[in-house]
C-alpha positions, 0 to 999 in steps of 0.5 A, spaced: 813 189 535 807 190 540 812 195 544 811 200 538 804 200 539 803 199 531 796 196 529 795 189 527 795 190 519 801 194 519 805 189 524 803 183 519 806 187 513 812 188 517 813 181 519 812 179 511 818 183 510 822 179 516 821 185 521 819 181 527 821 186 533 823 193 534 830 192 534 829 189 527 825 195 525 830 200 527 836 197 523 832 197 517 832 203 512 825 206 513 824 209 507 826 203 503 822 199 507 816 203 506 817 203 498 818 195 499 811 194 503 807 200 499 805 203 505 800 208 505 801 215 507 797 214 514 801 208 515 808 211 514 806 217 519 805 211 524 811 207 523 816 213 523 812 216 529 813 209 533 820 209 531 822 216 533 818 217 539 824 215 544 828 221 541 823 226 543 826 231 547 823 231 555 819 236 558 821 239 565 817 243 570 821 248 574 821 244 580 824 239 576 830 243 574 831 246 581 832 239 584 837 238 578 841 242 583 846 247 581 849 248 574 855 252 571 854 257 566 861 258 563 868 255 563 874 259 566 879 261 561 884 264 566 886 269 560 883 276 560 884 277 553 879 271 551 874 273 557 873 280 554 872 277 547 867 272 549 864 278 553 863 273 559 867 270 565 869 264 560 867 259 555 859 259 555 855 253 556 850 251 551 853 254 545 858 253 539 865 256 540 870 256 534 877 258 534 881 258 528 888 260 526 893 260 521 900 256 522 904 259 528 898 263 531 897 258 537 893 253 534 898 248 533 905 248 536 911 244 536 916 240 541 913 241 548 907 244 545 905 240 540 898 240 541 894 246 542 895 248 549 888 252 549 884 246 547 888 242 553 887 248 558 880 248 557 879 240 558 883 242 565 879 248 566 872 246 566 874 241 572 876 248 576 869 251 575 867 245 580 871 249 585 867 255 584 860 252 583 860 246 587 859 242 581 863 236 579 864 236 572 868 233 566 871 234 559 870 230 553 876 231 548 875 229 540 882 228 537 881 227 529 888 229 527 892 225 532 895 231 535 893 230 542 900 230 547 898 227 554 905 229 556 903 237 555 896 236 558 900 233 564 904 239 564 898 244 564 894 240 569 900 240 574 901 248 573 893 248 575 894 244 581 900 248 583 896 254 582 890 251 586 895 249 592 897 257 593 889 258 594 888 252 598 893 254 603 890 260 604 883 257 605 886 251 608 882 246 603 884 240 600 887 240 593 886 235 587 892 232 584 894 232 576 892 225 576 885 227 578 884 232 573 887 228 567 882 222 570 876 226 568 878 228 561 874 223 556 878 222 550 876 219 543 880 218 537 876 219 530 880 216 524 874 218 518 868 222 517 864 216 518 866 215 525 865 222 526 858 222 524 857 216 528 860 219 534 856 225 534 850 221 533 851 217 539 853 223 543 847 224 547 848 217 549 855 218 551 853 224 555 847 220 558 852 215 561 857 221 563 852 226 565 858 230 568 861 232 562 860 240 561 865 241 555 866 238 548 872 239 544 873 237 537 880 238 534 879 239 528 872 239 525 875 239 518 881 234 518 877 228 515 872 233 511 878 236 507 880 230 502 876 224 504 870 227 500 870 229 493 863 231 492 862 238 494 854 237 494 855 231 499 860 235 503 855 240 504 850 235 506 855 232 511 857 239 514 850 241 515 848 234 519 855 235 523 852 242 525 845 240 527 848 234 531 852 239 535 847 245 536 842 239 538 847 237 543 849 243 546 842 246 547 839 240 550 845 238 554 847 245 556 854 243 554 860 248 551 862 245 544 869 248 542 871 247 535 878 248 532 877 250 525 883 250 520 884 256 515 883 255 507 885 259 501 879 263 498 878 263 490 883 269 489 889 264 492 892 270 496 887 270 502 886 265 507 879 264 511 876 260 516 874 253 513 867 250 512 864 257 508 860 263 510 854 258 512 857 255 517 860 261 520 853 264 520 850 258 524 855 258 530 855 262 536 862 265 536 868 265 532 875 267 534 881 268 530 888 267 532 894 270 529 901 272 530 905 278 527 912 281 529 908 284 535 906 277 538 900 273 538 893 276 538 886 274 538 880 277 534 873 276 535 869 275 528 863 273 531 858 276 534 859 282 531 859 289 535 860 296 534 868 295 533 872 289 533 877 287 538 884 285 538 887 282 544 894 280 545 895 273 549 901 268 550 903 261 550 907 259 556 909 252 559 903 253 563 898 254 558 895 260 555 896 266 559 895 274 558 900 278 554 903 285 555 898 290 551 892 294 552 886 290 552 880 292 548 884 295 542 880 297 536 882 294 530 876 296 525 870 299 525 864 294 524 858 298 521 857 293 515 857 286 514 864 284 514 869 279 516 876 280 518 881 275 515 888 273 514 892 275 508 899 273 507 901 281 508 897 281 515 890 283 517 885 286 512 877 287 511 873 284 505 866 285 504 862 279 504 857 282 499 863 282 494 865 276 496 858 272 495 858 276 488 864 273 486 862 266 488 855 266 485 858 268 479 862 261 479 857 257 482 857 250 479 853 247 473 848 242 476 849 238 470 856 237 472 854 234 479 850 228 476 853 223 481 851 225 488 852 221 494 846 222 499 847 223 506 843 217 507 848 213 504 854 216 508 850 215 514 848 208 512 856 206 511 858 210 517 853 205 521 857 199 518 864 202 519 864 204 526 864 199 531 862 203 537 855 205 534 849 202 538 843 204 533 842 206 526 841 213 525 837 217 519 839 223 516 836 230 518 831 233 514 833 238 509 830 245 509 830 248 502 832 254 505 838 252 509 841 248 503 848 249 502 849 252 495 855 250 490 857 257 492 857 255 499 861 249 498 866 253 494 869 256 500 871 249 503 873 246 497 880 248 496 885 243 498 890 248 501 888 247 508 892 250 514 
């Protein structure tokens, strides 16, 4: 207890509650412990400060940043269509990028391309950026659905190696093998939302152990949220916690976070929209929707908005995502108001968000119907008990009243009709 720097009277109270070390304290529910010991406000403040002082972000000066060496600012996609939509040379680091799409849009493939080739391609491409910036980098792949196809990943890695060999022959440089690329992809299989929460909480420790990780791919973020959690209020709290953990990791570790999202039906039953609601969409940095029609596959940038929304064609080959024939920068809709392009059964249409919000507000759930609320503290506590790889207990992120998920928000992802 002395290592925490607590005063002697407070240490005596903690020992009476069978808290004899700093590790014992970190395993306890601090809120319940404070009530049990009837601590004063000053003692509560000192106790929380002592426990969480190790979680304070580190401050660097300019010289330290310079000595840390070169970094990469983006991850190449090798597809001009996506580079145009991302307004950069690839996936930017330090940001949360979401790709969503309905069945057949390129998000999920059958047979040889069983798992989405784009997400696998990014796990390979991040290593190619090391050849451009002289920085050795790795990827972290999180599979929640069980759709990761290692043979497909090997095919994409081999195609990348063949491509590099052509360049290396001209430059007389050494080229890595497909096995070298695959060895730098760290893989996690997540089986429940408890494991997902525990994993995201331990993510800073994972990145500290493997500091060369520069991209985190989660496929998909919604899989364990769509059926495992029936309480809409609890689901909203969990989604907010997941988002905050991802944003903190992306910014503090300067890694790119790529999320694959599913589609769900809107309240009218005819329209399909990205899952997790508008509040989620507002707080991510970029959203790109993948679709398909009789002209082929294409991607539409939903966020960030510009004066016009661009539709970019692409194709899926045995080598991964590649450019398709078609005009880049094809404008499909003017975006002068707050609107969102969504996929209908008959094609692409435009829906006014204000009108949709009005419909949702009129359908808000009655608070009296939600007496049984599963709080996020209880969920995180159960996650600690269920996740064998968890190393330390963790607390819920403090909720701000102005950022809470309302019942109207959670209606957007309450539907079971996921794609």
